[in-house]
C-alpha positions as CSV (number, residue, x, y, z in Angstrom):
1,X,0.0,0.0,-0.1
2,X,1.2,3.5,-0.9
3,X,0.1,6.1,1.7
4,X,0.2,9.8,1.3
5,X,0.4,11.8,4.6
6,X,0.1,15.5,4.4
7,X,1.2,17.4,7.6
8,X,3.5,14.5,8.2
9,X,5.9,16.4,10.5
10,X,3.2,17.0,13.1
11,X,2.4,15.1,16.3
12,X,0.1,12.5,14.8
13,X,1.9,12.3,11.4
14,X,5.3,11.7,12.7
15,X,4.1,8.9,15.1
16,X,1.9,7.3,12.3
17,X,4.9,7.1,10.0
18,X,6.9,5.5,12.7
19,X,4.2,3.0,13.3
20,X,3.9,2.2,9.5
21,X,7.6,1.9,8.8
22,X,8.2,-0.3,11.9
23,X,5.3,-2.6,11.7
24,X,4.3,-2.9,7.9
25,X,5.8,-3.1,4.5
26,X,3.7,-0.2,3.2
27,X,5.3,2.8,1.5
28,X,4.9,6.4,2.9
29,X,5.1,9.6,0.9
30,X,5.3,12.4,3.4
31,X,4.7,16.1,2.8
32,X,5.0,19.2,5.1
33,X,6.5,22.5,5.6
34,X,9.3,21.0,7.7
35,X,10.7,17.5,8.2
36,X,12.4,18.1,11.6
37,X,10.6,15.1,13.2
38,X,11.2,12.8,10.2
39,X,14.9,13.1,9.8
40,X,15.5,9.6,11.4
41,X,13.6,8.0,8.5
42,X,15.8,9.4,5.8
43,X,17.2,6.5,3.8
44,X,14.5,4.1,4.8
45,X,13.6,2.3,1.5
46,X,9.8,2.8,2.1
47,X,10.0,6.5,3.0
48,X,10.1,9.7,1.1
49,X,9.6,13.3,2.0
50,X,8.8,16.3,0.1
51,X,9.0,19.9,1.7
52,X,6.2,22.2,0.5
53,X,3.1,24.2,1.5
54,X,-0.5,22.9,0.9
55,X,-1.6,26.3,0.2
56,X,0.5,26.4,-3.0
57,X,1.5,22.9,-3.9
58,X,-1.7,21.9,-5.8
59,X,0.1,20.3,-8.8
60,X,2.3,18.2,-6.7
61,X,-0.5,17.1,-4.4
62,X,-2.7,16.2,-7.3
63,X,-0.1,14.0,-8.8
64,X,0.9,12.4,-5.3
65,X,-2.8,11.6,-4.7
66,X,-3.2,10.0,-8.0
67,X,-0.3,7.7,-7.2
68,X,-1.4,6.8,-3.7
69,X,-3.7,4.1,-2.3
70,X,-4.8,6.1,0.8
71,X,-4.5,9.9,1.7
72,X,-4.4,11.2,5.2
73,X,-4.6,15.0,5.3
74,X,-3.2,15.8,8.7
75,X,-2.2,19.4,8.2
76,X,-4.1,21.5,10.6
77,X,-4.3,23.7,13.6
78,X,-5.3,22.0,16.9
79,X,-4.5,24.4,19.6
80,X,-7.2,26.5,21.3
81,X,-4.9,29.4,21.8
82,X,-4.8,29.8,17.9
83,X,-8.5,29.4,17.5
84,X,-8.8,32.7,19.4
85,X,-5.8,34.6,18.0
86,X,-5.8,33.4,14.5
87,X,-9.4,32.3,13.6
88,X,-9.2,33.1,9.8
89,X,-6.0,31.0,9.5
90,X,-7.6,28.2,11.5
91,X,-10.6,28.2,9.1
92,X,-8.4,28.6,5.9
93,X,-6.2,25.7,6.8
94,X,-8.5,23.4,8.7
95,X,-11.4,23.8,6.3
96,X,-10.5,25.4,2.9
97,X,-7.2,23.6,2.3
98,X,-8.6,20.3,3.4
99,X,-11.7,20.7,1.3
100,X,-9.4,21.2,-1.7
101,X,-7.6,18.0,-0.8
102,X,-10.7,15.9,-0.3
103,X,-12.0,17.1,-3.7
104,X,-8.8,16.0,-5.3
105,X,-9.3,12.6,-3.6
106,X,-12.8,12.4,-5.0
107,X,-11.7,13.2,-8.4
108,X,-9.0,10.7,-8.4
109,X,-11.2,8.0,-6.6
110,X,-8.8,7.7,-3.8
111,X,-9.5,6.6,-0.2
112,X,-9.2,9.3,2.4
113,X,-8.8,8.9,6.2
114,X,-9.5,12.2,7.6
115,X,-8.9,13.6,11.2
116,X,-12.1,14.9,12.5
117,X,-11.9,15.9,16.3
118,X,-13.6,15.3,19.6
119,X,-14.2,19.1,19.5
120,X,-17.1,18.6,17.1
121,X,-19.1,17.4,19.9
122,X,-18.8,20.9,21.4
123,X,-21.0,21.3,24.5
124,X,-23.1,18.2,24.0
125,X,-25.0,17.3,27.1
126,X,-24.4,13.5,26.4
127,X,-22.4,11.8,29.3
128,X,-20.9,9.5,26.7
129,X,-20.4,10.7,23.2
130,X,-21.4,8.4,20.3
131,X,-20.4,9.1,16.6
132,X,-23.8,8.7,15.0
133,X,-26.1,9.8,17.9
134,X,-24.7,12.5,20.0
135,X,-25.8,16.1,19.0
136,X,-23.0,18.5,17.9
137,X,-23.6,21.7,20.0
138,X,-21.4,24.8,19.9
139,X,-21.5,28.4,21.5
140,X,-22.4,31.7,20.0
141,X,-20.5,33.4,17.1
142,X,-18.8,35.8,19.5
143,X,-17.1,32.8,21.1
144,X,-14.4,32.5,18.5
145,X,-13.1,29.2,20.2
146,X,-15.7,27.3,18.2
147,X,-14.5,28.2,14.7
148,X,-12.2,25.0,14.7
149,X,-15.0,22.8,15.8
150,X,-17.4,24.2,13.2
151,X,-14.8,23.8,10.4
152,X,-14.1,20.2,11.3
153,X,-17.8,19.4,11.6
154,X,-18.5,20.8,8.2
155,X,-15.5,18.8,6.8
156,X,-17.1,15.7,8.3
157,X,-20.5,16.5,6.7
158,X,-18.9,17.3,3.3
159,X,-16.8,14.2,3.2
160,X,-20.0,12.0,4.0
161,X,-21.8,13.9,1.2
162,X,-19.0,13.0,-1.2
163,X,-19.3,9.4,-0.1
164,X,-23.0,9.4,-0.7
165,X,-23.0,11.1,-4.0
166,X,-19.7,10.4,-5.6
167,X,-18.7,7.2,-4.0
168,X,-15.7,8.7,-2.0
169,X,-14.2,6.0,0.2
170,X,-13.5,7.5,3.6
171,X,-13.1,7.1,7.3
172,X,-13.4,9.9,9.8
173,X,-11.5,9.5,13.1
174,X,-12.0,11.7,16.2
175,X,-8.9,11.8,18.5
176,X,-9.7,12.4,22.1
177,X,-6.9,14.3,23.8
178,X,-3.9,12.3,22.4
179,X,-0.7,12.9,24.4
180,X,2.8,11.7,24.0
181,X,6.3,12.8,22.8
182,X,6.3,15.7,20.3
183,X,2.9,16.9,21.5
184,X,4.2,20.5,21.5
185,X,7.5,22.4,22.0
186,X,8.7,24.5,24.9
187,X,8.7,27.4,22.4
188,X,4.9,26.9,22.2
189,X,4.7,26.7,26.0
190,X,6.8,30.0,26.4
191,X,4.1,31.7,24.3
192,X,1.3,30.0,26.3
193,X,0.1,28.3,23.2
194,X,0.9,24.7,24.0
195,X,-1.5,22.1,25.1
196,X,-2.0,21.0,28.7
197,X,0.9,18.7,29.7
198,X,3.7,20.5,27.7
199,X,2.4,23.8,29.2
200,X,2.4,22.4,32.7
201,X,5.9,20.9,32.4
202,X,7.4,24.1,31.0
203,X,5.8,26.3,33.5
204,X,7.1,24.1,36.4
205,X,10.7,24.1,34.9
206,X,10.7,27.8,34.3
207,X,9.4,28.7,37.8
208,X,6.0,29.8,36.5
209,X,2.9,28.6,38.4
210,X,0.6,26.1,36.5
211,X,-2.4,28.0,35.6
212,X,-5.8,26.4,36.0
213,X,-8.3,28.1,33.7
214,X,-11.6,28.5,35.5
215,X,-10.1,26.2,38.3
216,X,-9.3,23.2,36.1
217,X,-12.6,21.4,36.6
218,X,-12.9,20.5,32.9
219,X,-12.5,16.9,32.3
220,X,-10.8,15.1,29.4
221,X,-10.2,11.6,28.3
222,X,-6.5,11.4,27.7
223,X,-5.2,8.9,25.2
224,X,-1.7,7.8,24.7
225,X,-0.5,8.3,21.1
226,X,0.6,4.7,20.6
227,X,-3.0,3.6,21.3
228,X,-4.1,6.1,18.8
229,X,-1.7,4.8,16.1
230,X,-2.7,1.2,16.6
231,X,-6.2,2.4,15.8
232,X,-5.2,4.2,12.6
233,X,-3.1,1.2,11.5
234,X,-6.2,-1.0,11.9
235,X,-8.2,1.5,10.0
236,X,-5.7,1.6,7.2
237,X,-5.4,-2.3,7.2
238,X,-9.1,-3.0,7.0
239,X,-10.9,-0.7,4.5
240,X,-13.9,-3.0,4.3
241,X,-14.6,-2.7,8.1
242,X,-13.9,1.0,8.2
243,X,-15.2,2.5,5.0
244,X,-17.9,5.2,5.4
245,X,-17.5,5.0,9.2
246,X,-16.7,7.5,11.9
247,X,-14.6,6.3,14.9
248,X,-13.9,8.0,18.2
249,X,-10.4,7.2,19.2
250,X,-10.0,7.8,22.9
251,X,-9.6,6.2,26.3
252,X,-12.7,6.6,28.6
253,X,-10.8,5.0,31.5
254,X,-8.3,7.9,31.4
255,X,-10.9,10.6,32.1
256,X,-9.5,13.2,34.6
257,X,-9.9,16.8,35.4
258,X,-7.2,19.4,34.3
259,X,-6.7,20.0,38.0
260,X,-6.0,16.3,38.6
261,X,-3.8,16.3,35.7
262,X,-1.7,19.2,37.0
263,X,-1.1,17.5,40.3
264,X,-0.2,14.3,38.5
265,X,2.3,16.1,36.3
266,X,4.0,17.6,39.4
267,X,4.0,14.2,41.2
268,X,5.7,12.4,38.1
269,X,8.1,15.2,37.7
270,X,9.2,14.8,41.4
271,X,10.3,11.3,40.5
272,X,12.6,12.5,37.7
273,X,16.0,13.6,39.0
274,X,16.6,16.4,36.7
275,X,13.1,17.7,37.3
276,X,12.7,17.1,41.1
277,X,13.8,20.4,42.4
278,X,11.6,22.5,40.1
279,X,8.7,20.1,40.9
280,X,9.3,20.4,44.7
281,X,8.7,24.2,44.3
282,X,5.9,24.0,41.8
283,X,2.9,26.2,42.5
284,X,-0.7,26.0,40.9
285,X,-2.8,29.1,40.5
286,X,-6.4,29.7,39.2
287,X,-7.3,32.2,36.5
288,X,-10.6,33.1,34.8
289,X,-10.7,32.1,31.2
290,X,-11.5,35.7,30.0
291,X,-8.1,36.7,31.7
292,X,-6.1,33.9,30.3
293,X,-7.5,33.5,26.8
294,X,-9.6,36.7,26.2
295,X,-13.3,37.1,25.7
296,X,-13.7,34.7,22.8
297,X,-13.1,31.5,24.8
298,X,-15.6,28.9,25.7
299,X,-15.4,25.3,26.9
300,X,-17.0,22.0,27.6
301,X,-16.9,20.5,30.9
302,X,-16.4,16.8,30.1
303,X,-15.7,14.7,27.0
304,X,-16.0,10.9,27.4
305,X,-15.9,8.9,24.2
306,X,-17.8,5.8,23.3
307,X,-15.4,3.5,21.6
308,X,-17.9,0.7,21.0
309,X,-17.9,1.4,17.1
310,X,-14.3,1.0,16.5
311,X,-14.2,-2.0,19.0
312,X,-16.9,-3.8,17.1
313,X,-15.5,-3.0,13.6
314,X,-11.8,-3.5,14.2
315,X,-11.3,-5.0,17.6
316,X,-9.4,-2.1,18.9
317,X,-9.2,-0.8,22.5
318,X,-6.8,1.4,24.3
319,X,-4.2,-0.1,26.5
320,X,-2.1,2.6,28.2
321,X,-3.3,3.8,31.6
322,X,-3.3,7.5,32.4
323,X,-0.2,7.7,34.7
324,X,2.0,5.8,32.2
325,X,0.6,8.0,29.4
326,X,1.5,11.2,31.3
327,X,4.9,9.8,32.5
328,X,6.0,8.9,29.0
329,X,5.0,12.2,27.8
330,X,7.0,14.1,30.4
331,X,10.0,11.8,29.9
332,X,10.2,13.0,26.3
333,X,11.2,16.4,27.6
334,X,14.2,15.1,29.6
335,X,17.4,16.2,27.9
336,X,19.7,13.5,26.8
């Protein structure tokens, strides 16, 4: 199988390439603005990388799609801080550019495995979120935080429509708070744009207090990236069982509040010699969302995925418990 991965240098893309090259004989054609996270695969007989920009590389992408067996358009913005500060860029990349790619896949009659998001459920009142049943509810227009969720939801609907009207072969997958190495950089955290664990580790090491937005009572279901990659490999390997399906990929057993996560991060850092002193002095503070993010922020209190659909179709289930997932993520920031 020849697999085209766009946005290959990112968190999911770089881990997926590792999983493919180490556990299959499939060929990977990778594309991104940078290949920093992919340098160790240079010279691998089943790997090739092209540096470019999906905004301008239409001719290259059209040819690469025509030569592929499956396409994963993973380029996108997945950080709430950017939804607020760069909403148009979020829309242009996550919706407009991905719509262009999906249309290319439909024209070439190629299979697409598209990254939806747990954010599409928005502020759904369902205690367990089901792919084909739970309502998708978002906040008012003035809460710019929802532009990402709405763009992804519209992509889901357009892809399903292409499947219905033009026979597009597709699978939509919804990651629930995947964590692991290469999640974000400390440069992101210095600018307060990193996601939870990276931001917390950086704040502790730099002597800043961990900030709990609105008290950190929001709950998430954290999923270690290796579990997520196992699910994607299963989707790629079994088109018959996954075609036309939407799959939540998360770990409902790892549901915890951001406040609980902060204290777990500090406890684990105390066990790492090079982090111990900073962790012993760590502080936690509370800040209103309006002060931390600005007026355009909004949030959901809990996200628990149903994973029955992917379990039935592909026999997948997560394996990595929360403490191990957080510990492995933190250890990736230990120098040397």
